[in-house]
ZALOTI-459579 format. One record per atom (N, C-alpha, C, CB): residue number from 0; residue in one letter; atom name; x, y, z. Coordinates in steps of 0.05 Angstrom, whole numbers, padded with zeros to 5 digits, always signed. Glycine has a CB too. Layout:
REM residues N
  seq  type  atom      xx      yy      zz
  NUM     a    CA       X       Y       Z
...
//
This chain:
REM residues 128
  seq  type  atom      xx      yy      zz
    0     m     N  +01462  -01266  -01373
    0     m    CA  +01443  -01246  -01363
    0     m     C  +01459  -01221  -01355
    0     m    CB  +01426  -01258  -01340
    1     k     N  +01448  -01199  -01361
    1     k    CA  +01461  -01173  -01354
    1     k     C  +01459  -01168  -01324
    1     k    CB  +01447  -01150  -01369
    2     k     N  +01481  -01157  -01313
    2     k    CA  +01482  -01150  -01285
    2     k     C  +01465  -01125  -01280
    2     k    CB  +01511  -01146  -01275
    3     i     N  +01447  -01126  -01262
    3     i    CA  +01429  -01104  -01256
    3     i     C  +01442  -01086  -01234
    3     i    CB  +01401  -01114  -01246
    4     n     N  +01440  -01060  -01238
    4     n    CA  +01452  -01042  -01218
    4     n     C  +01436  -01044  -01191
    4     n    CB  +01452  -01012  -01228
    5     v     N  +01448  -01033  -01170
    5     v    CA  +01437  -01037  -01144
    5     v     C  +01409  -01026  -01141
    5     v    CB  +01455  -01024  -01123
    6     f     N  +01403  -01003  -01153
    6     f    CA  +01376  -00991  -01151
    6     f     C  +01356  -01008  -01166
    6     f    CB  +01376  -00963  -01162
    7     g     N  +01364  -01020  -01188
    7     g    CA  +01347  -01038  -01203
    7     g     C  +01341  -01063  -01187
    7     g    CB  +01359  -01045  -01230
    8     r     N  +01361  -01074  -01174
    8     r    CA  +01357  -01098  -01157
    8     r     C  +01339  -01092  -01134
    8     r    CB  +01384  -01108  -01147
    9     i     N  +01343  -01070  -01121
    9     i    CA  +01326  -01063  -01098
    9     i     C  +01297  -01060  -01107
    9     i    CB  +01336  -01037  -01084
   10     a     N  +01293  -01044  -01128
   10     a    CA  +01266  -01039  -01137
   10     a     C  +01253  -01065  -01146
   10     a    CB  +01266  -01019  -01160
   11     l     N  +01267  -01081  -01161
   11     l    CA  +01256  -01106  -01171
   11     l     C  +01250  -01125  -01148
   11     l    CB  +01275  -01119  -01191
   12     g     N  +01267  -01126  -01129
   12     g    CA  +01263  -01144  -01105
   12     g     C  +01238  -01136  -01090
   12     g    CB  +01287  -01143  -01087
   13     i     N  +01234  -01110  -01086
   13     i    CA  +01210  -01100  -01071
   13     i     C  +01185  -01106  -01088
   13     i    CB  +01213  -01070  -01065
   14     v     N  +01186  -01100  -01113
   14     v    CA  +01163  -01105  -01131
   14     v     C  +01156  -01135  -01131
   14     v    CB  +01168  -01095  -01160
   15     m     N  +01176  -01152  -01133
   15     m    CA  +01171  -01181  -01133
   15     m     C  +01158  -01190  -01107
   15     m    CB  +01197  -01196  -01139
   16     a     N  +01168  -01178  -01085
   16     a    CA  +01156  -01185  -01058
   16     a     C  +01127  -01177  -01057
   16     a    CB  +01173  -01172  -01036
   17     y     N  +01121  -01153  -01067
   17     y    CA  +01093  -01144  -01067
   17     y     C  +01076  -01160  -01086
   17     y    CB  +01092  -01114  -01075
   18     v     N  +01087  -01169  -01109
   18     v    CA  +01072  -01187  -01127
   18     v     C  +01065  -01213  -01112
   18     v    CB  +01088  -01193  -01153
   19     l     N  +01084  -01224  -01098
   19     l    CA  +01079  -01248  -01082
   19     l     C  +01058  -01243  -01061
   19     l    CB  +01105  -01259  -01069
   20     f     N  +01061  -01221  -01047
   20     f    CA  +01042  -01213  -01026
   20     f     C  +01013  -01212  -01036
   20     f    CB  +01050  -01187  -01013
   21     h     N  +01009  -01197  -01058
   21     h    CA  +00982  -01194  -01069
   21     h     C  +00972  -01220  -01081
   21     h    CB  +00982  -01172  -01091
   22     t     N  +00989  -01237  -01091
   22     t    CA  +00981  -01263  -01101
   22     t     C  +00971  -01280  -01078
   22     t    CB  +01004  -01277  -01115
   23     l     N  +00985  -01279  -01055
   23     l    CA  +00977  -01294  -01032
   23     l     C  +00950  -01284  -01020
   23     l    CB  +00998  -01293  -01010
   24     i     N  +00945  -01258  -01023
   24     i    CA  +00919  -01248  -01015
   24     i     C  +00897  -01258  -01033
   24     i    CB  +00919  -01217  -01014
   25     l     N  +00903  -01257  -01059
   25     l    CA  +00883  -01268  -01079
   25     l     C  +00877  -01297  -01074
   25     l    CB  +00893  -01264  -01107
   26     l     N  +00897  -01312  -01066
   26     l    CA  +00894  -01341  -01061
   26     l     C  +00883  -01346  -01033
   26     l    CB  +00920  -01356  -01065
   27     q     N  +00879  -01325  -01018
   27     q    CA  +00868  -01325  -00991
   27     q     C  +00886  -01339  -00970
   27     q    CB  +00841  -01339  -00991
   28     f     N  +00913  -01339  -00975
   28     f    CA  +00932  -01349  -00956
   28     f     C  +00937  -01327  -00935
   28     f    CB  +00958  -01358  -00969
   29     i     N  +00934  -01302  -00943
   29     i    CA  +00936  -01279  -00925
   29     i     C  +00909  -01266  -00924
   29     i    CB  +00958  -01258  -00936
   30     p     N  +00899  -01260  -00899
   30     p    CA  +00873  -01248  -00897
   30     p     C  +00872  -01220  -00909
   30     p    CB  +00865  -01246  -00867
   31     s     N  +00850  -01214  -00922
   31     s    CA  +00847  -01189  -00936
   31     s     C  +00845  -01164  -00918
   31     s    CB  +00824  -01190  -00955
   32     h     N  +00840  -01168  -00893
   32     h    CA  +00836  -01145  -00875
   32     h     C  +00863  -01130  -00869
   32     h    CB  +00824  -01154  -00849
   33     v     N  +00885  -01143  -00877
   33     v    CA  +00911  -01129  -00872
   33     v     C  +00918  -01109  -00894
   33     v    CB  +00933  -01150  -00871
   34     v     N  +00902  -01108  -00915
   34     v    CA  +00907  -01088  -00937
   34     v     C  +00884  -01069  -00939
   34     v    CB  +00912  -01103  -00964
   35     w     N  +00889  -01047  -00954
   35     w    CA  +00869  -01027  -00959
   35     w     C  +00857  -01015  -00933
   35     w    CB  +00846  -01039  -00976
   36     g     N  +00874  -01013  -00913
   36     g    CA  +00867  -01001  -00888
   36     g     C  +00847  -01018  -00872
   36     g    CB  +00855  -00975  -00893
   37     g     N  +00842  -01043  -00881
   37     g    CA  +00822  -01060  -00867
   37     g     C  +00794  -01050  -00870
   37     g    CB  +00829  -01062  -00839
   38     k     N  +00790  -01030  -00887
   38     k    CA  +00763  -01018  -00889
   38     k     C  +00746  -01031  -00911
   38     k    CB  +00766  -00989  -00895
   39     i     N  +00758  -01046  -00929
   39     i    CA  +00743  -01058  -00951
   39     i     C  +00736  -01087  -00943
   39     i    CB  +00758  -01057  -00978
   40     v     N  +00711  -01093  -00940
   40     v    CA  +00703  -01119  -00931
   40     v     C  +00688  -01135  -00953
   40     v    CB  +00685  -01117  -00907
   41     e     N  +00679  -01122  -00973
   41     e    CA  +00664  -01136  -00995
   41     e     C  +00684  -01152  -01011
   41     e    CB  +00649  -01115  -01013
   42     p     N  +00680  -01179  -01011
   42     p    CA  +00699  -01196  -01026
   42     p     C  +00703  -01189  -01055
   42     p    CB  +00690  -01225  -01024
   43     k     N  +00682  -01181  -01069
   43     k    CA  +00685  -01174  -01097
   43     k     C  +00702  -01149  -01101
   43     k    CB  +00657  -01169  -01109
   44     t     N  +00699  -01130  -01083
   44     t    CA  +00715  -01105  -01084
   44     t     C  +00745  -01112  -01079
   44     t    CB  +00705  -01084  -01064
   45     i     N  +00749  -01128  -01059
   45     i    CA  +00777  -01136  -01053
   45     i     C  +00789  -01151  -01076
   45     i    CB  +00778  -01154  -01027
   46     l     N  +00774  -01168  -01089
   46     l    CA  +00784  -01183  -01112
   46     l     C  +00792  -01164  -01134
   46     l    CB  +00763  -01203  -01122
   47     i     N  +00775  -01145  -01140
   47     i    CA  +00781  -01125  -01161
   47     i     C  +00806  -01109  -01154
   47     i    CB  +00757  -01106  -01166
   48     l     N  +00807  -01098  -01130
   48     l    CA  +00830  -01082  -01122
   48     l     C  +00856  -01098  -01122
   48     l    CB  +00825  -01070  -01094
   49     e     N  +00855  -01123  -01113
   49     e    CA  +00879  -01139  -01113
   49     e     C  +00889  -01145  -01141
   49     e    CB  +00874  -01165  -01098
   50     w     N  +00870  -01150  -01159
   50     w    CA  +00878  -01155  -01187
   50     w     C  +00890  -01130  -01200
   50     w    CB  +00854  -01165  -01204
   51     v     N  +00878  -01107  -01194
   51     v    CA  +00889  -01082  -01204
   51     v     C  +00918  -01078  -01193
   51     v    CB  +00871  -01058  -01197
   52     a     N  +00921  -01082  -01167
   52     a    CA  +00947  -01078  -01154
   52     a     C  +00967  -01097  -01167
   52     a    CB  +00945  -01083  -01124
   53     l     N  +00959  -01122  -01171
   53     l    CA  +00977  -01141  -01183
   53     l     C  +00986  -01134  -01212
   53     l    CB  +00964  -01169  -01183
   54     l     N  +00966  -01125  -01227
   54     l    CA  +00972  -01117  -01255
   54     l     C  +00990  -01093  -01256
   54     l    CB  +00946  -01112  -01270
   55     v     N  +00985  -01073  -01238
   55     v    CA  +01002  -01049  -01237
   55     v     C  +01031  -01057  -01229
   55     v    CB  +00990  -01028  -01217
   56     l     N  +01033  -01074  -01210
   56     l    CA  +01060  -01083  -01201
   56     l     C  +01075  -01098  -01223
   56     l    CB  +01058  -01100  -01176
   57     l     N  +01060  -01115  -01238
   57     l    CA  +01073  -01129  -01260
   57     l     C  +01082  -01110  -01282
   57     l    CB  +01053  -01150  -01272
   58     f     N  +01066  -01089  -01287
   58     f    CA  +01073  -01068  -01306
   58     f     C  +01098  -01054  -01297
   58     f    CB  +01050  -01048  -01310
   59     l     N  +01099  -01047  -01271
   59     l    CA  +01122  -01033  -01260
   59     l     C  +01147  -01052  -01262
   59     l    CB  +01117  -01025  -01231
   60     g     N  +01143  -01077  -01256
   60     g    CA  +01166  -01096  -01258
   60     g     C  +01177  -01097  -01286
   60     g    CB  +01157  -01123  -01249
   61     s     N  +01159  -01097  -01306
   61     s    CA  +01168  -01097  -01334
   61     s     C  +01183  -01072  -01341
   61     s    CB  +01144  -01101  -01353
   62     l     N  +01175  -01049  -01330
   62     l    CA  +01189  -01024  -01335
   62     l     C  +01217  -01025  -01323
   62     l    CB  +01174  -01000  -01322
   63     i     N  +01219  -01036  -01299
   63     i    CA  +01246  -01039  -01286
   63     i     C  +01264  -01058  -01303
   63     i    CB  +01243  -01050  -01257
   64     l     N  +01252  -01080  -01312
   64     l    CA  +01268  -01099  -01328
   64     l     C  +01277  -01086  -01354
   64     l    CB  +01252  -01124  -01334
   65     m     N  +01260  -01069  -01366
   65     m    CA  +01268  -01055  -01391
   65     m     C  +01290  -01035  -01385
   65     m    CB  +01244  -01041  -01404
   66     k     N  +01287  -01020  -01363
   66     k    CA  +01306  -00999  -01356
   66     k     C  +01334  -01011  -01351
   66     k    CB  +01297  -00983  -01332
   67     t     N  +01334  -01034  -01338
   67     t    CA  +01359  -01047  -01331
   67     t     C  +01369  -01065  -01354
   67     t    CB  +01356  -01064  -01306
   68     k     N  +01356  -01065  -01376
   68     k    CA  +01364  -01079  -01401
   68     k     C  +01363  -01110  -01397
   68     k    CB  +01392  -01071  -01409
   69     v     N  +01347  -01120  -01379
   69     v    CA  +01344  -01149  -01376
   69     v     C  +01326  -01159  -01398
   69     v    CB  +01332  -01156  -01348
   70     i     N  +01306  -01143  -01405
   70     i    CA  +01289  -01150  -01428
   70     i     C  +01291  -01126  -01448
   70     i    CB  +01259  -01155  -01420
   71     p     N  +01286  -01131  -01473
   71     p    CA  +01288  -01109  -01493
   71     p     C  +01269  -01086  -01487
   71     p    CB  +01283  -01120  -01521
   72     n     N  +01280  -01062  -01490
   72     n    CA  +01264  -01038  -01485
   72     n     C  +01249  -01031  -01510
   72     n    CB  +01282  -01014  -01476
   73     k     N  +01222  -01032  -01508
   73     k    CA  +01205  -01026  -01531
   73     k     C  +01196  -00997  -01531
   73     k    CB  +01180  -01045  -01531
   74     w     N  +01205  -00982  -01512
   74     w    CA  +01196  -00954  -01509
   74     w     C  +01220  -00935  -01514
   74     w    CB  +01184  -00949  -01481
   75     q     N  +01213  -00910  -01519
   75     q    CA  +01234  -00890  -01519
   75     q     C  +01244  -00886  -01490
   75     q    CB  +01224  -00863  -01531
   76     e     N  +01270  -00881  -01487
   76     e    CA  +01281  -00879  -01461
   76     e     C  +01267  -00857  -01444
   76     e    CB  +01311  -00873  -01463
   77     k     N  +01260  -00835  -01458
   77     k    CA  +01247  -00813  -01444
   77     k     C  +01220  -00822  -01432
   77     k    CB  +01243  -00789  -01463
   78     a     N  +01204  -00837  -01447
   78     a    CA  +01178  -00846  -01438
   78     a     C  +01182  -00866  -01414
   78     a    CB  +01163  -00860  -01461
   79     l     N  +01202  -00883  -01417
   79     l    CA  +01207  -00902  -01395
   79     l     C  +01215  -00888  -01370
   79     l    CB  +01230  -00922  -01404
   80     n     N  +01232  -00868  -01372
   80     n    CA  +01240  -00852  -01349
   80     n     C  +01217  -00837  -01336
   80     n    CB  +01262  -00832  -01357
   81     r     N  +01199  -00827  -01353
   81     r    CA  +01176  -00813  -01342
   81     r     C  +01158  -00832  -01327
   81     r    CB  +01160  -00800  -01365
   82     w     N  +01153  -00856  -01337
   82     w    CA  +01137  -00875  -01323
   82     w     C  +01150  -00882  -01296
   82     w    CB  +01134  -00901  -01340
   83     l     N  +01176  -00886  -01295
   83     l    CA  +01189  -00892  -01270
   83     l     C  +01186  -00869  -01251
   83     l    CB  +01219  -00898  -01275
   84     l     N  +01188  -00844  -01261
   84     l    CA  +01184  -00821  -01244
   84     l     C  +01156  -00819  -01233
   84     l    CB  +01191  -00795  -01260
   85     v     N  +01136  -00825  -01250
   85     v    CA  +01108  -00825  -01241
   85     v     C  +01104  -00845  -01218
   85     v    CB  +01089  -00832  -01265
   86     f     N  +01116  -00869  -01222
   86     f    CA  +01113  -00889  -01201
   86     f     C  +01128  -00881  -01176
   86     f    CB  +01124  -00916  -01211
   87     s     N  +01151  -00867  -01179
   87     s    CA  +01166  -00857  -01156
   87     s     C  +01148  -00837  -01139
   87     s    CB  +01191  -00843  -01165
   88     v     N  +01135  -00819  -01153
   88     v    CA  +01118  -00800  -01139
   88     v     C  +01094  -00815  -01126
   88     v    CB  +01107  -00779  -01159
   89     y     N  +01083  -00834  -01140
   89     y    CA  +01061  -00850  -01129
   89     y     C  +01070  -00863  -01103
   89     y    CB  +01051  -00871  -01149
   90     f     N  +01094  -00875  -01103
   90     f    CA  +01102  -00889  -01079
   90     f     C  +01111  -00870  -01056
   90     f    CB  +01126  -00908  -01086
   91     v     N  +01118  -00846  -01063
   91     v    CA  +01122  -00826  -01041
   91     v     C  +01095  -00820  -01028
   91     v    CB  +01135  -00799  -01053
   92     l     N  +01075  -00816  -01044
   92     l    CA  +01048  -00811  -01033
   92     l     C  +01038  -00836  -01018
   92     l    CB  +01028  -00804  -01056
   93     n     N  +01044  -00859  -01028
   93     n    CA  +01037  -00884  -01014
   93     n     C  +01051  -00886  -00987
   93     n    CB  +01043  -00909  -01032
   94     t     N  +01076  -00877  -00986
   94     t    CA  +01091  -00877  -00961
   94     t     C  +01077  -00859  -00941
   94     t    CB  +01120  -00867  -00966
   95     l     N  +01068  -00835  -00950
   95     l    CA  +01054  -00817  -00931
   95     l     C  +01028  -00830  -00921
   95     l    CB  +01047  -00791  -00945
   96     g     N  +01014  -00844  -00938
   96     g    CA  +00990  -00858  -00930
   96     g     C  +00996  -00880  -00910
   96     g    CB  +00976  -00870  -00954
   97     n     N  +01018  -00894  -00915
   97     n    CA  +01026  -00916  -00896
   97     n     C  +01034  -00905  -00869
   97     n    CB  +01049  -00932  -00908
   98     v     N  +01048  -00882  -00869
   98     v    CA  +01056  -00870  -00843
   98     v     C  +01031  -00862  -00827
   98     v    CB  +01074  -00845  -00848
   99     l     N  +01010  -00853  -00841
   99     l    CA  +00986  -00844  -00827
   99     l     C  +00966  -00867  -00822
   99     l    CB  +00972  -00823  -00844
  100     a     N  +00972  -00891  -00831
  100     a    CA  +00954  -00913  -00828
  100     a     C  +00950  -00920  -00798
  100     a    CB  +00965  -00938  -00843
  101     e     N  +00928  -00934  -00793
  101     e    CA  +00922  -00942  -00766
  101     e     C  +00936  -00968  -00758
  101     e    CB  +00892  -00945  -00762
  102     s     N  +00939  -00987  -00776
  102     s    CA  +00951  -01013  -00769
  102     s     C  +00981  -01012  -00770
  102     s    CB  +00941  -01035  -00789
  103     i     N  +00993  -01027  -00752
  103     i    CA  +01022  -01029  -00750
  103     i     C  +01033  -01041  -00776
  103     i    CB  +01030  -01047  -00726
  104     f     N  +01019  -01061  -00787
  104     f    CA  +01028  -01074  -00812
  104     f     C  +01032  -01053  -00834
  104     f    CB  +01009  -01096  -00821
  105     e     N  +01012  -01036  -00838
  105     e    CA  +01013  -01016  -00859
  105     e     C  +01034  -00994  -00853
  105     e    CB  +00986  -01003  -00864
  106     k     N  +01037  -00987  -00827
  106     k    CA  +01058  -00968  -00820
  106     k     C  +01086  -00979  -00827
  106     k    CB  +01056  -00961  -00790
  107     a     N  +01089  -01005  -00823
  107     a    CA  +01115  -01018  -00829
  107     a     C  +01121  -01017  -00859
  107     a    CB  +01115  -01047  -00819
  108     q     N  +01101  -01016  -00875
  108     q    CA  +01105  -01015  -00904
  108     q     C  +01117  -00988  -00913
  108     q    CB  +01078  -01020  -00919
  109     a     N  +01115  -00968  -00896
  109     a    CA  +01125  -00941  -00904
  109     a     C  +01154  -00942  -00911
  109     a    CB  +01121  -00922  -00880
  110     l     N  +01171  -00956  -00897
  110     l    CA  +01199  -00957  -00903
  110     l     C  +01204  -00971  -00930
  110     l    CB  +01214  -00972  -00880
  111     l     N  +01190  -00993  -00935
  111     l    CA  +01193  -01006  -00961
  111     l     C  +01185  -00989  -00984
  111     l    CB  +01177  -01032  -00961
  112     t     N  +01162  -00976  -00981
  112     t    CA  +01152  -00959  -01003
  112     t     C  +01170  -00935  -01008
  112     t    CB  +01123  -00950  -00998
  113     l     N  +01182  -00924  -00986
  113     l    CA  +01200  -00902  -00989
  113     l     C  +01226  -00911  -01004
  113     l    CB  +01208  -00890  -00962
  114     i     N  +01236  -00934  -00996
  114     i    CA  +01260  -00945  -01010
  114     i     C  +01254  -00950  -01039
  114     i    CB  +01270  -00971  -00996
  115     l     N  +01230  -00961  -01045
  115     l    CA  +01222  -00965  -01072
  115     l     C  +01220  -00939  -01088
  115     l    CB  +01195  -00980  -01073
  116     a     N  +01208  -00919  -01075
  116     a    CA  +01205  -00892  -01089
  116     a     C  +01233  -00881  -01095
  116     a    CB  +01190  -00873  -01071
  117     l     N  +01251  -00882  -01076
  117     l    CA  +01278  -00871  -01081
  117     l     C  +01293  -00887  -01102
  117     l    CB  +01294  -00871  -01055
  118     s     N  +01290  -00913  -01102
  118     s    CA  +01303  -00930  -01123
  118     s     C  +01292  -00924  -01150
  118     s    CB  +01299  -00960  -01116
  119     l     N  +01266  -00921  -01152
  119     l    CA  +01253  -00915  -01178
  119     l     C  +01262  -00887  -01188
  119     l    CB  +01223  -00916  -01176
  120     f     N  +01263  -00868  -01169
  120     f    CA  +01273  -00841  -01177
  120     f     C  +01301  -00843  -01188
  120     f    CB  +01271  -00822  -01152
  121     n     N  +01318  -00857  -01174
  121     n    CA  +01346  -00860  -01183
  121     n     C  +01347  -00873  -01210
  121     n    CB  +01362  -00876  -01163
  122     l     N  +01332  -00894  -01214
  122     l    CA  +01331  -00908  -01240
  122     l     C  +01322  -00889  -01263
  122     l    CB  +01313  -00933  -01239
  123     s     N  +01302  -00872  -01256
  123     s    CA  +01291  -00854  -01277
  123     s     C  +01312  -00833  -01285
  123     s    CB  +01267  -00840  -01266
  124     k     N  +01332  -00828  -01269
  124     k    CA  +01352  -00808  -01275
  124     k     C  +01377  -00819  -01288
  124     k    CB  +01359  -00793  -01250
  125     r     N  +01379  -00846  -01289
  125     r    CA  +01403  -00859  -01299
  125     r     C  +01401  -00863  -01329
  125     r    CB  +01407  -00886  -01286
  126     n     N  +01423  -00861  -01343
  126     n    CA  +01425  -00868  -01371
  126     n     C  +01428  -00898  -01373
  126     n    CB  +01448  -00853  -01385
  127     p     N  +01419  -00909  -01395
  127     p    CA  +01421  -00939  -01397
  127     p     C  +01449  -00949  -01397
  127     p    CB  +01407  -00948  -01423
//
């Protein structure tokens, strides 16, 4: 197996942790009020949002694995870098939302999402 650079390991570790987190919410091991600002109470809506979050994270994980050459890259390098940059910007915005959140749990996520954003940005600028 190819050795993954530090930014790839950090990003992949955080993404895997969030995949586990959202899976545990879907399986109802973690109460759903700790996500989405605690404002979404309709079970069907939470189910949809959690599945979307999980699928997006799995997509991001596959991008990271392609960028770090763990799995074959089926995309042009430029497209892969752009996707990583888009996710980097998304997680910067997510960090701002977490900082402004009301719950301590979501505020604590700000540091993780910022580290993820910076790692993805760095990955997007690296050559394979």
